C-alpha positions in Angstrom: -0.4 -5.1 -8.9 1.2 -8.3 -10.1 3.8 -9.4 -12.8 3.4 -8.6 -16.4 0.6 -10.7 -18.0 -2.0 -10.9 -20.7 -5.7 -10.2 -19.7 -8.5 -10.5 -22.4 -5.9 -10.3 -25.1 -4.2 -7.1 -23.7 -0.5 -7.3 -22.6 -0.4 -5.7 -19.1 2.8 -4.3 -17.7 4.3 -5.2 -14.3 2.3 -3.4 -11.7 -0.7 -2.6 -14.0 -1.3 0.5 -16.0 -2.1 3.6 -13.9 1.4 4.1 -12.4 2.9 4.5 -16.0 0.4 7.0 -17.3 0.3 10.8 -17.2 -2.6 12.3 -15.3 -4.7 15.4 -16.2 -5.5 17.7 -13.4 -7.5 20.8 -12.6 -7.5 23.2 -9.6 -10.9 23.2 -8.1 -10.3 25.5 -5.0 -7.2 27.6 -4.3 -7.8 29.7 -1.2 -5.7 30.2 2.0 -8.0 28.0 3.8 -8.5 25.2 1.2 -6.7 23.5 -1.8 -8.4 21.0 -3.8 -7.0 19.3 -7.0 -8.9 17.0 -9.3 -6.8 14.6 -11.2 -7.9 11.8 -13.7 -6.4 9.2 -16.0 -7.9 6.9 -18.7 -6.3 3.6 -18.9 -5.1 2.6 -22.5 -5.2 -1.2 -22.4 -8.5 -1.3 -20.5 -11.6 1.0 -20.3 -11.0 2.2 -16.8 -11.2 5.8 -15.6 -9.3 6.7 -12.4 -10.1 9.8 -10.6 -8.8 11.3 -7.4 -9.4 14.6 -5.6 -6.6 15.7 -3.4 -7.4 18.1 -0.4 -5.3 20.1 1.9 -6.8 22.3 4.7 -5.1 25.2 6.5 -4.1 24.2 10.0 -4.2 20.6 9.4 -1.0 18.6 9.0 -2.6 16.1 6.7 -3.4 15.3 3.0 -6.6 13.4 1.9 -7.2 11.5 -1.5 -10.8 10.8 -2.4 -10.6 8.3 -5.4 -12.7 6.3 -7.8 -12.4 3.8 -10.6 -14.9 3.3 -13.2 -15.5 0.7 -15.9 -16.5 2.6 -18.9 -16.6 -0.5 -21.1 -19.5 -2.7 -22.2 -18.5 -5.9 -20.3 -17.6 -7.0 -16.7 -13.9 -6.6 -16.1 -11.7 -7.8 -13.3 -9.7 -5.1 -11.4 -7.0 -5.0 -8.8 -6.7 -1.7 -6.9 -4.2 -1.0 -4.3 -1.6 1.5 -3.0 1.6 1.2 -1.1 3.1 4.4 0.4 6.7 3.8 1.3 8.7 5.3 4.3 12.2 6.0 3.3 15.4 5.5 5.5 15.3 9.3 6.2 12.6 8.6 8.6 13.5 5.1 9.8 15.7 5.8 12.7 16.9 2.7 14.9 14.3 3.3 17.5 11.3 3.8 15.0 8.0 2.1 16.3 5.4 0.8 13.9 2.0 1.1 15.6 -0.6 -1.2 14.2 -3.8 -2.5 15.9 -3.5 -6.0 17.4 -4.4 -8.7 14.8 -3.3 -12.0 13.3 -0.4 -11.8 10.8 0.2 -14.1 7.9 3.4 -14.0 5.9 2.9 -14.2 2.2 6.4 -13.9 1.2 9.8 -14.0 2.9 13.0 -14.1 0.9 15.9 -16.3 2.1 17.7 -13.4 3.6 14.7 -12.3 5.8 14.8 -12.8 9.6 11.3 -14.4 9.3 10.1 -17.4 7.4 7.7 -17.6 4.6 4.3 -18.6 5.8 4.9 -18.0 9.5 1.8 -16.9 11.5 1.7 -14.7 14.6 -0.2 -12.0 16.5 1.1 -8.5 15.8 3.8 -7.6 16.5 5.4 -10.9 17.2 6.1 -13.8 14.9 8.5 -16.8 15.2 11.7 -15.9 13.4 14.0 -18.0 11.2 16.3 -18.9 14.1 13.3 -19.9 16.1 13.2 -16.8 18.3 10.5 -14.4 18.3 10.8 -11.4 16.0 9.2 -8.1 16.9 7.7 -6.7 13.6 7.0 -3.3 15.2 10.8 -2.5 15.3 12.6 -2.0 12.0 16.2 -1.2 12.7 18.0 -0.7 9.3 21.3 -1.4 11.1 20.3 -4.9 12.2 17.2 -6.1 10.5 17.4 -8.5 7.7 14.3 -8.2 5.6 12.6 -9.0 2.4 9.1 -9.9 3.3 5.4 -9.1 2.9 3.1 -9.8 5.8 -0.7 -9.7 5.7 -2.6 -8.1 8.6 -5.7 -10.0 9.1 -8.9 -8.1 10.1 -7.1 -5.3 12.2 -9.6 -3.5 14.6 -9.0 -0.1 12.7 -8.0 0.7 9.2 -5.0 2.7 10.4 -1.5 2.3 10.8 1.4 4.8 12.2 5.2 5.0 12.6 6.6 6.9 15.6 10.1 8.3 15.4 11.1 9.3 18.9 14.3 11.0 17.8 12.4 13.4 15.5 9.4 13.4 17.8 7.2 12.9 14.8 4.5 10.3 14.1 3.4 9.5 10.5 -0.1 8.1 10.2 -2.2 6.6 7.5 -6.0 5.7 7.5 -8.1 4.4 4.7 -11.6 3.3 3.6 -11.8 -0.3 4.4 -14.9 -0.8 2.1 -12.7 -0.1 -0.9 -9.3 -1.8 0.4 -10.2 -4.5 2.8 -6.7 -5.9 2.8 -3.6 -4.5 4.5 0.0 -5.7 4.6 3.4 -4.5 5.9 6.3 -4.7 3.3 9.9 -4.7 4.6 13.0 -4.5 2.4 16.6 -3.9 3.6 18.9 -4.4 0.7 17.7 -8.0 0.3 15.6 -7.7 -2.9 17.7 -8.6 -5.8 16.9 -8.4 -9.6 14.4 -6.0 -11.2 13.3 -3.5 -10.1 15.3 -3.1 -6.8 18.7 -4.8 -7.6 19.6 -5.1 -3.9 19.7 -1.4 -3.2 16.3 -0.7 -1.7 15.7 0.1 2.1 12.1 0.8 2.7 9.0 0.2 4.8 5.8 0.0 3.0 2.2 -0.1 4.0 0.0 -1.8 1.3 -3.7 -1.7 0.9 -5.6 -3.6 -1.8 -8.9 -4.9 -2.8 -7.7 -8.3 -3.8 -5.2 -10.9 -2.3 -4.3 -12.4 -5.8 -1.0 -11.2 -7.2 -1.8 -10.1 -10.8 -4.8 -10.5 -13.2 -3.2 -13.8 -14.4 -4.1 -15.3 -10.9 -7.7 -14.2 -10.7 -10.0 -16.6 -8.9 -13.6 -16.8 -7.7 -12.9 -14.3 -5.0 -11.4 -11.7 -7.4 -13.4 -8.4 -7.8 -15.2 -7.1 -11.0 -16.7 -4.0 -12.1 -19.8 -4.2 -14.4 -20.4 -1.9 -17.4 -20.3 1.8 -16.1 -20.1 0.6 -12.5 -17.8 2.5 -10.1 -15.9 2.0 -6.8 -14.8 4.7 -4.6 -12.6 5.3 -1.4 -10.5 7.6 0.5 -6.9 7.6 1.9 -5.6 10.2 4.5 -1.9 10.8 5.6 -0.9 13.0 8.4 2.1 13.9 10.7 1.9 15.1 14.4 4.3 15.8 17.0 4.6 13.1 19.7 5.0 15.4 22.8 
C-alpha cells in the first residue's frame, strides 16, 4: 500500500514490506480430499507477523485463504492491509461482464487518458464519462476502453464480485471478510499508466480490498487503523470459478 515513505524512522518500500519477503511454509494436510498449507512471514522493518492458511478441497473449484496479522512489538502501530488480485488479458474478452452488487461509486484516481474523470460519482455500473456520456463500468473491452483509474465501491450489499466471460462460459468470483477489509475498489489499466512500475505496458482489471482508504503510511489520519502490542486481526478471502451454463 502506498508510495515509499518513512514510518517511525524506518524506510518503507513502495507497496509495503510483505510483497518483497520470502515466506516459510509447512503442509498441514495432504490427502486426496483436502490440501492445507500454512505460510508465514515476519516483517523486517516492523514487528508484524503475517500468517495464512491456504485450503483446497476435492470437488470444489475454489481456493480459500485464511489470514492474520499480529503486532509482536511493544507499542501500537498503524497498519495498512490489502490485496488486489488482477485479471489478465487472457480472460478479458471484449464481451466480459463485471458483476458487482449495486452501490455508489466514487472515483479516487483517473489519469488523463481514462474515459472517466477523476472524482466522478455514480451508481454501479454507470458513471459520467470524460465526453459527457455515460460509461458502463461493468464492461471492459480492451480493444476500445481507455482506462487508468481507481474507483471505490461504497458499501456494496455483499462483499463479493465476479467476472463473466461468455465466450469461455466461465465465471471467476471472489468473496472476502468485510470485517477485515471494509473497502473495495475496481482498478482498470489499459496501456495508459506510464512510469514505474508499469511503463505503459499493463493491461489488467484488478479488485482491490483494503482496511484503510489512505494511500501509504505517510498519509495516516484519525481514521487509520492501529494494532496494539500482541494484538491480531484476521480475515479470509475465497476465489472460485464455475461454468456459466
